[in-house]
C-alpha positions, 0 to 999 in steps of 0.5 A: 617774414623778414629776410634775416629771419628767413636766412636764419631758418637755413642756418644749421643748429650747430652754427646757431649754437656756435653763434650763441656761444660767441655772443654770450662770451661777448656779453661777458667781455662787455659787462666786465668792460663796463665795470661788472665784477661778477665772475672776475675771481674765476679769471685769476688774481692778477686779472681780477685786480686789473678789472677791479682797478679799471686798469685802462689796458684791461678795459680796452682789451675786454672791449676789443675781445667783445667785438671780436667775439661778436665777429665770431658770432657773425662768422658762425651765421655766415659759414655757408657763404664763405669761400672754402679756403676761409672755411679751412682757416676757421676749421684749423683755428678751431682745431688749434683752439681745441687742442690748446684748451684741452692742454690748458685744462689738463695743466689746470687739473694738475695744478688743482691736484698738486703736481704742478705749481699754481702761479701767483697771478692765477691763484687757487680761485682762478685755477678752479674757475678755469677747470670748472668754467673757462677751459670747458667753455672754450673747448665747447666753442671750438667743438661748435665751430668745428661742427659748424664748418663740417656741416657747412662743408657737407651742405656744399658738397651735396648741393651742386649750386655751391660748387 
């Protein structure tokens, strides 16, 4: 059995799920950077316009975010080897993301319901896309990383070899 396959057998399922979440997310960025148009309307009218026009800044941004998302996948797979302070930073970032995206979801639901105006740059399709897809997807990712860090911390505390 290869070393990487053996290593993956010891990665907790929640960390594997966090890595898969980040990798899937990276694929969407790379697809849009390469010119795919599927799902663009769920991002908002302004972002969709930039993507369809192959705006240089948009293309560069989605390439960079794709690479960062792949880095997040690698981090998820190596949580058990990271220093405690790095785990703490990852946990804090995941909690901030969870709170932020939960607030975003509430704001977008209020836009759909009517009490909050929808910005033109977002548009109705963008609001619906955020409520149905993007906000829950970000919340899921944050929750997976929180769970993966917790699992890693528990594994360390139960094994004297990691202290």
